[in-house]
C-alpha positions in Angstrom: 9.7 167.1 -3.3 10.8 166.2 0.2 8.6 167.8 2.8 6.5 167.3 5.9 2.8 168.1 5.7 0.8 168.9 8.8 -3.0 168.6 8.7 -5.9 168.6 11.2 -5.8 172.1 12.6 -8.8 174.3 12.9 -11.1 176.1 15.3 -12.4 174.3 18.3 -14.2 175.3 21.5 -12.4 175.1 24.8 -12.4 171.6 26.2 -12.8 170.2 22.7 -10.4 167.9 20.8 -8.4 167.8 17.7 -6.1 165.3 16.0 -3.2 166.6 14.1 -1.3 164.5 11.5 2.2 164.9 10.0 2.9 163.0 6.9 5.9 163.0 4.7 6.4 163.4 1.0 9.4 162.0 -0.7 11.0 160.5 2.3 10.5 158.0 5.1 10.0 159.0 8.7 10.8 155.7 10.3 14.3 155.8 11.8 13.9 159.3 13.0 12.6 160.6 16.3 9.8 163.1 15.6 8.4 166.0 17.5 5.7 168.6 17.6 6.5 172.2 18.5 4.1 175.2 18.5 4.3 178.9 18.3 1.7 181.3 19.5 1.5 184.8 18.2 4.1 187.0 19.9 5.6 184.1 21.8 8.6 181.9 21.4 8.4 178.5 19.9 7.5 175.8 22.5 8.2 172.1 22.6 5.0 170.1 22.7 5.8 166.4 22.3 8.3 164.0 20.9 8.3 160.3 20.0 11.2 157.9 19.5 11.8 156.4 16.1 10.1 153.1 17.1 7.3 154.8 19.1 8.4 153.2 22.3 9.3 156.5 24.0 7.1 159.5 24.3 7.9 162.9 25.9 5.7 165.9 26.6 6.0 169.5 27.5 4.7 170.3 31.0 1.8 172.4 29.6 0.3 169.5 27.6 1.0 166.5 29.8 -2.1 164.3 30.3 -4.0 166.2 27.6 -2.0 165.5 24.4 -0.8 162.1 23.0 1.8 161.7 20.3 1.9 158.5 18.3 3.2 157.3 15.0 2.3 154.8 12.4 5.4 154.0 10.5 3.6 151.9 7.9 1.6 155.0 7.0 4.6 157.2 7.4 2.6 159.5 9.7 2.9 161.1 13.1 -0.1 162.1 15.1 -0.9 164.5 17.9 -4.2 163.8 19.7 -5.2 166.8 21.7 -8.0 166.7 24.2 -9.4 169.2 26.8 -8.0 172.0 24.7 -7.6 175.4 26.3 -7.4 178.9 24.7 -3.7 179.0 25.6 -3.2 176.0 23.3 -3.9 178.4 20.4 -0.8 178.3 18.1 0.6 177.1 14.9 1.7 173.6 15.3 4.8 172.3 13.5 6.1 168.9 12.9 9.9 168.4 13.1 11.9 165.5 11.9 14.9 164.3 13.9 14.9 166.6 17.0 17.6 166.0 19.6 17.3 165.5 23.3 19.6 166.7 26.0 18.3 165.8 29.4 14.7 167.0 29.5 15.2 169.5 26.7 14.3 168.9 23.1 15.8 170.9 20.4 14.4 170.9 16.9 16.3 170.0 13.7 16.1 172.3 10.7 13.6 170.0 9.0 10.1 171.5 9.5 6.7 171.2 8.0 4.7 174.3 7.1 2.6 174.2 10.2 -1.1 173.9 10.9 -3.1 176.5 12.8 -5.1 175.6 16.0 -7.4 178.2 17.5 -9.2 177.4 20.7 -12.0 179.8 21.7 -13.6 180.1 25.1 
């Protein structure tokens, strides 16, 4: 079965850290740009970070710059999102997306999503 699988979510105290991972089953991720998006309860989906297919370019949403780091290990067929200095407003379900597109500073997701992993940051 072809799918993206996100792991690493959980409960963490404010200013804590988490590392999310997105792995693929039944397909290769190298050759695709990849991105993380998130959606908090009652809010619209938000772009978090993206990485070029080779890992040479990384892009971040304004609310996570300098706190989150996206990376990839194509040999392991996995994308990562290292999150530090977490804040309660980072609470959301985080989704991995394969093959987003970029237009200027705006990233739009493709239709290929994982199931999401929940992150809850408490004060």
